[in-house]
C-alpha positions as CSV (number, residue, x, y, z in Angstrom):
1,M,0.3,-12.1,19.9
2,K,0.4,-8.9,21.9
3,P,-1.9,-6.4,22.7
4,I,-1.1,-2.8,21.5
5,T,0.0,-1.1,24.9
6,S,1.0,2.4,25.7
7,E,4.5,1.2,26.2
8,I,4.5,-0.3,22.6
9,L,3.3,3.2,21.6
10,R,5.9,5.0,23.5
11,N,8.8,3.1,22.2
12,S,7.6,2.7,18.8
13,D,10.1,3.2,15.9
14,V,7.3,3.2,13.4
15,L,8.1,6.7,12.2
16,R,11.8,6.2,12.1
17,W,11.7,2.9,10.0
18,D,13.8,3.0,6.8
19,S,12.0,1.1,4.0
20,R,15.3,-0.1,2.4
21,T,16.0,-2.1,5.6
22,T,12.7,-3.2,7.1
23,T,11.9,-6.9,7.2
24,V,8.8,-9.1,7.5
25,W,9.7,-9.4,11.2
26,D,9.1,-5.5,11.8
27,C,5.5,-6.4,10.7
28,Q,3.2,-7.6,13.9
29,V,-0.1,-8.8,14.6
30,F,-1.5,-6.9,17.3
31,E,-4.8,-7.6,19.4
32,L,-6.7,-4.4,19.4
33,P,-8.8,-3.2,22.1
34,R,-12.2,-4.6,22.6
35,I,-15.2,-4.6,25.0
36,Q,-17.3,-7.9,25.0
37,T,-20.7,-7.8,26.6
38,A,-23.9,-9.8,26.2
39,A,-25.1,-7.6,23.5
40,G,-22.0,-8.0,21.4
41,A,-18.4,-6.5,21.1
42,I,-17.0,-3.2,20.2
43,T,-13.4,-2.2,19.2
44,A,-12.8,1.5,19.1
45,L,-9.3,3.0,17.9
46,N,-8.2,6.3,19.0
47,N,-5.4,8.3,17.2
48,G,-2.6,8.8,19.6
49,M,-3.9,6.1,22.1
50,D,-4.5,2.8,20.5
51,L,-2.5,2.9,17.2
52,P,1.4,3.4,16.7
53,F,0.6,5.9,14.1
54,E,-1.8,8.7,13.3
55,V,-4.6,7.5,10.8
56,R,-5.0,9.9,8.0
57,R,-6.9,7.6,5.7
58,V,-9.3,4.5,6.0
59,Y,-10.4,2.2,3.3
60,Y,-12.0,-1.3,2.9
61,L,-12.1,-3.9,0.3
62,Y,-15.1,-6.0,-0.2
63,D,-17.0,-8.0,-2.8
64,V,-13.6,-9.6,-3.7
65,P,-14.5,-12.3,-6.3
66,G,-13.2,-15.9,-5.3
67,G,-9.4,-16.5,-6.4
68,A,-8.9,-12.8,-6.7
69,Q,-5.9,-11.1,-5.1
70,R,-5.5,-7.5,-3.9
71,G,-2.5,-5.6,-3.0
72,G,0.6,-6.4,-5.0
73,H,2.7,-3.5,-4.1
74,A,4.8,-1.8,-1.4
75,H,5.0,1.5,0.2
76,K,8.1,3.9,0.5
77,E,6.8,5.7,3.5
78,L,3.1,4.5,4.4
79,I,2.2,2.5,7.5
80,Q,-0.7,0.4,7.6
81,L,-2.9,-1.6,9.8
82,I,-5.0,-4.3,8.0
83,V,-8.1,-5.9,9.8
84,A,-10.4,-8.7,8.8
85,A,-13.7,-6.6,9.8
86,S,-15.6,-9.6,8.5
87,G,-14.7,-13.0,7.3
88,S,-11.1,-14.0,6.6
89,F,-8.2,-13.7,4.2
90,D,-4.5,-14.1,4.1
91,V,-1.8,-11.4,3.8
92,I,1.4,-12.4,2.2
93,I,4.3,-10.1,3.1
94,D,7.8,-10.1,1.6
95,D,10.8,-8.0,2.3
96,G,12.9,-9.2,-0.7
97,R,14.5,-11.9,1.3
98,N,11.9,-13.3,3.6
99,R,8.1,-14.2,3.0
100,K,5.5,-14.8,5.6
101,V,1.8,-15.6,5.3
102,V,-0.6,-13.9,8.1
103,S,-4.1,-15.2,8.3
104,L,-6.5,-12.6,9.6
105,N,-10.0,-13.8,10.7
106,R,-10.9,-11.9,13.7
107,P,-12.0,-8.1,13.8
108,Y,-9.8,-7.5,17.0
109,L,-6.7,-8.6,15.2
110,G,-4.8,-6.2,13.2
111,L,-1.6,-6.5,11.1
112,L,0.8,-3.6,11.1
113,I,2.7,-3.4,8.0
114,V,5.6,-1.0,7.9
115,P,7.0,0.7,4.9
116,G,9.3,-1.2,2.6
117,I,7.1,-4.5,2.7
118,W,5.6,-6.0,-0.4
119,R,2.0,-7.3,0.4
120,E,-0.6,-9.2,-1.6
121,L,-3.9,-10.2,0.0
122,V,-5.3,-13.4,-1.0
123,N,-7.9,-16.3,-0.2
124,F,-10.8,-14.0,0.7
125,S,-13.8,-15.9,2.1
126,S,-17.4,-15.2,0.8
127,G,-18.4,-11.8,2.2
128,S,-15.2,-10.7,3.8
129,I,-14.2,-7.1,4.5
130,S,-10.5,-6.0,4.6
131,L,-10.4,-2.6,6.7
132,V,-7.3,-0.7,6.2
133,L,-5.8,2.1,8.5
134,A,-3.2,4.2,6.7
135,S,-0.8,6.7,8.1
136,D,-1.1,9.1,5.2
137,L,-3.6,10.2,2.3
138,Y,-3.2,8.4,-1.0
139,R,0.0,9.5,-2.9
140,E,0.7,7.6,-6.0
141,E,4.5,8.4,-5.6
142,D,4.7,6.3,-2.4
143,Y,3.6,3.1,-4.3
144,I,6.3,0.7,-5.7
145,R,4.0,-1.4,-7.9
146,S,6.8,-3.5,-9.6
147,N,8.1,-6.3,-7.8
148,N,11.3,-6.5,-9.8
149,L,11.9,-2.7,-8.8
150,F,10.9,-3.6,-5.2
151,K,13.6,-6.3,-5.0
152,Q,16.3,-4.1,-6.5
153,I,15.6,-1.5,-3.9
154,K,15.5,-4.1,-1.0
155,I,18.5,-6.2,-1.8
156,H,20.9,-3.3,-2.8
């Protein structure tokens, strides 16, 4: 796991990724900046400095019932950073050929998900909170909600 650095930000291909050719290996877990003191820890994220994209939307998932799953879609253009702000959960990412499970359980770790990756959030612990930073506002036309359609797009 590597920290997000200014070098990563300068060399980032995030805005040039083609959703038809991205793979699960383009998704990475990053260590977010944090300051630890005797009084506790803080992670602050600044647009243009700490993330490889500009944040246009923030939302969080909470009170997810045991056994429930969230996600179950892909995006054509949207980039996301998913953080377990509290508790833990798994993110299953799929590029149509490869599948990978990423466990998130620390508030200073973020999973960068690039366009063209199917994602499912599962195994939520009690009291968990999934914080999502997104590169754009909500646009229904950016979603691919059918896994069959997703696979057709990715494999062809």
